[in-house]
VEXDREN-2710 file (C-alpha; in Angstrom, 1 decimal):
% VEXDREN-2710
k/r/px/py/pz
1/UNK/66.1/-2.3/8.6
2/UNK/64.3/-4.9/6.2
3/UNK/62.3/-6.3/9.3
4/UNK/60.8/-3.1/9.6
5/UNK/60.2/-1.7/6.0
6/UNK/58.0/-5.3/5.3
7/UNK/56.3/-4.2/8.2
8/UNK/55.8/-0.8/6.9
9/UNK/55.2/-2.9/3.5
10/UNK/52.1/-5.2/5.2
11/UNK/50.6/-1.7/7.3
12/UNK/50.5/-0.5/3.3
13/UNK/49.0/-2.8/1.8
14/UNK/46.6/-4.2/4.4
15/UNK/45.4/-0.6/4.7
16/UNK/44.8/-0.4/0.9
17/UNK/43.2/-3.9/1.0
18/UNK/40.7/-2.9/3.6
19/UNK/40.2/0.3/1.0
20/UNK/39.0/-1.9/-0.6
21/UNK/35.9/-3.4/1.3
22/UNK/34.5/-0.7/3.1
23/UNK/34.3/1.1/-0.8
24/UNK/32.8/-1.6/-2.1
25/UNK/30.8/-1.8/0.8
26/UNK/29.2/1.3/1.2
27/UNK/29.6/5.1/-0.3
28/UNK/29.8/8.2/2.1
29/UNK/27.2/10.9/0.2
30/UNK/27.1/14.8/1.6
31/UNK/23.2/15.7/1.3
32/UNK/23.3/18.0/-1.2
33/UNK/19.2/19.9/-0.6
34/UNK/16.6/20.6/1.3
35/UNK/13.9/17.8/-0.1
36/UNK/13.9/14.6/2.2
37/UNK/13.7/17.7/4.8
38/UNK/13.2/16.8/8.5
39/UNK/14.3/13.5/7.9
40/UNK/18.0/15.0/6.7
41/UNK/19.1/18.2/6.4
42/UNK/21.8/20.0/4.2
43/UNK/26.0/18.0/4.2
44/UNK/24.1/15.2/6.2
45/UNK/27.1/13.2/6.0
46/UNK/26.0/9.5/5.6
47/UNK/26.8/6.2/4.8
48/UNK/24.9/3.8/1.9
49/UNK/24.8/0.3/2.1
50/UNK/25.3/0.0/-1.8
51/UNK/25.9/-4.7/-1.1
52/UNK/22.0/-4.7/-0.6
53/UNK/20.6/-4.3/-3.6
54/UNK/22.6/-6.3/-5.5
55/UNK/21.0/-9.6/-3.2
56/UNK/17.7/-7.8/-3.0
57/UNK/15.5/-4.8/-3.9
58/UNK/14.0/-1.9/-2.1
59/UNK/11.2/-1.6/-0.4
60/UNK/9.0/1.2/0.7
61/UNK/9.8/3.2/2.9
62/UNK/13.3/3.3/2.1
63/UNK/15.9/5.9/1.4
64/UNK/17.8/5.5/-1.3
65/UNK/20.1/7.4/-3.2
66/UNK/19.7/6.7/-7.4
67/UNK/21.8/8.1/-9.9
68/UNK/19.6/10.5/-12.3
69/UNK/18.9/11.8/-15.2
70/UNK/20.2/15.7/-14.8
71/UNK/23.5/16.0/-15.0
72/UNK/25.2/18.1/-12.7
73/UNK/27.9/21.1/-13.6
74/UNK/30.4/19.3/-14.4
75/UNK/28.3/17.3/-16.5
76/UNK/28.0/13.9/-14.6
77/UNK/25.3/12.0/-13.3
78/UNK/23.2/13.1/-10.5
79/UNK/23.0/11.2/-7.4
80/UNK/19.6/12.4/-5.6
81/UNK/18.7/11.3/-1.9
82/UNK/14.6/10.1/-2.2
83/UNK/12.1/7.6/-0.3
84/UNK/11.5/4.5/-1.7
85/UNK/7.1/5.1/-1.7
86/UNK/5.9/2.3/-4.5
87/UNK/6.7/-0.5/-5.5
88/UNK/6.9/-2.4/-9.0
89/UNK/3.1/-3.7/-10.2
90/UNK/2.1/-0.8/-7.6
91/UNK/-1.1/1.6/-8.2
92/UNK/0.0/4.6/-6.4
93/UNK/-2.4/7.4/-6.8
94/UNK/-1.9/10.7/-5.2
95/UNK/-5.0/13.7/-5.4
96/UNK/-6.8/16.0/-2.7
97/UNK/-3.1/15.9/-1.3
98/UNK/-3.1/12.4/-0.1
99/UNK/-1.1/9.2/-1.0
100/UNK/-2.7/5.7/-1.3
101/UNK/-0.6/2.8/-3.2
102/UNK/-3.0/0.0/-3.8
103/UNK/-6.8/1.7/-2.8
104/UNK/-4.8/2.1/0.9
105/UNK/-4.0/5.6/2.2
106/UNK/-0.7/5.6/3.2
107/UNK/0.6/6.5/6.4
108/UNK/3.9/9.1/6.8
109/UNK/5.1/10.1/9.7
110/UNK/8.0/11.3/8.9
111/UNK/6.5/14.2/7.0
112/UNK/6.2/17.9/8.9
113/UNK/2.9/18.5/6.0
114/UNK/1.4/16.0/5.4
115/UNK/0.0/17.6/2.0
116/UNK/1.3/16.0/-1.2
117/UNK/0.4/18.4/-4.7
118/UNK/-0.1/15.8/-8.0
119/UNK/-3.1/14.9/-9.4
120/UNK/-1.4/11.0/-10.4
121/UNK/-3.3/7.5/-10.6
122/UNK/-0.2/4.9/-12.3
123/UNK/0.4/1.2/-11.5
124/UNK/4.7/1.2/-11.7
125/UNK/6.0/-1.4/-14.0
126/UNK/8.5/-3.7/-13.6
127/UNK/12.1/-3.0/-13.3
128/UNK/11.1/0.7/-11.9
129/UNK/9.8/2.3/-8.3
130/UNK/8.3/5.6/-7.8
131/UNK/10.5/8.1/-5.1
132/UNK/9.7/11.3/-3.1
133/UNK/11.3/13.5/-1.0
134/UNK/10.1/14.2/2.5
135/UNK/9.8/17.7/1.9
136/UNK/7.2/17.9/-0.7
137/UNK/6.3/20.9/-1.1
138/UNK/10.3/21.2/-2.4
139/UNK/11.6/17.9/-3.7
140/UNK/11.7/17.5/-7.6
141/UNK/11.4/13.1/-7.7
142/UNK/9.3/10.4/-10.5
143/UNK/6.3/13.4/-9.8
144/UNK/7.4/15.4/-12.0
145/UNK/8.6/14.4/-16.1
146/UNK/12.3/15.3/-15.8
147/UNK/12.7/12.7/-13.3
148/UNK/10.4/10.3/-13.4
149/UNK/10.1/7.0/-12.3
150/UNK/13.3/5.7/-11.1
151/UNK/15.4/2.3/-12.5
152/UNK/15.8/0.5/-10.0
153/UNK/19.1/-0.3/-12.5
154/UNK/20.4/2.9/-11.1
155/UNK/20.2/2.6/-7.2
156/UNK/23.4/2.7/-5.4
157/UNK/22.1/2.2/-2.7
158/UNK/20.1/2.9/1.1
159/UNK/21.1/5.4/3.1
160/UNK/21.3/3.3/6.5
161/UNK/23.4/5.6/8.4
162/UNK/24.6/9.2/9.1
163/UNK/27.1/9.9/10.6
164/UNK/27.3/13.7/11.0
165/UNK/26.1/15.6/12.5
166/UNK/27.1/14.6/15.8
167/UNK/24.1/15.1/17.7
168/UNK/21.4/13.0/14.6
169/UNK/24.3/10.3/14.5
170/UNK/22.9/6.9/15.1
171/UNK/21.1/4.8/12.3
172/UNK/18.2/5.9/9.5
173/UNK/14.9/3.8/10.4
174/UNK/12.7/3.5/7.2
175/UNK/9.8/5.7/9.4
176/UNK/11.4/7.9/12.0
177/UNK/8.3/9.8/13.0
178/UNK/8.7/13.9/13.6
179/UNK/8.2/15.0/17.0
180/UNK/6.2/17.3/17.9
181/UNK/8.2/19.8/19.2
182/UNK/10.5/19.0/15.9
183/UNK/6.3/19.7/13.7
184/UNK/6.5/23.0/15.6
185/UNK/10.5/24.5/14.8
186/UNK/9.5/23.4/11.0
187/UNK/6.4/25.6/10.9
END
């Protein structure tokens, strides 16, 4: 009996340690809006790497989860998921529906509609990043003063793995192009 109790205690302690380690390094997240279509759909279940940006900085094309100045109905900071477009020290220009970084046209094969609304010309300050959703016509992002630039300290982590729906299970690549069939289905 004593041996069996010790086995149970070991199992429980080991389970708690594993749970603590997992929640320290990753964060499960469910997408709650349409701003990242076609890359991410509503109710996609993602795993976010929380450790990555503690050792490094975001890169253009990363899909990140961050705390925003917006609040949930419960008064908590609302988490958003967007794509990194411009980094500290870079010049971003959005004009005539096109995005330019440091004078170069930004190729974005993950977009269904490459037209980007807005008239922006700025240099991104240190400690900030410029983000946009892949569904540009339906995304509250850095183009809007309500959200603005994202403070690097507000970044929770990088979304890197989709677990649900099962037919789209897999790693999220930085520049997943939308294939012709998806473009047709989404238009």
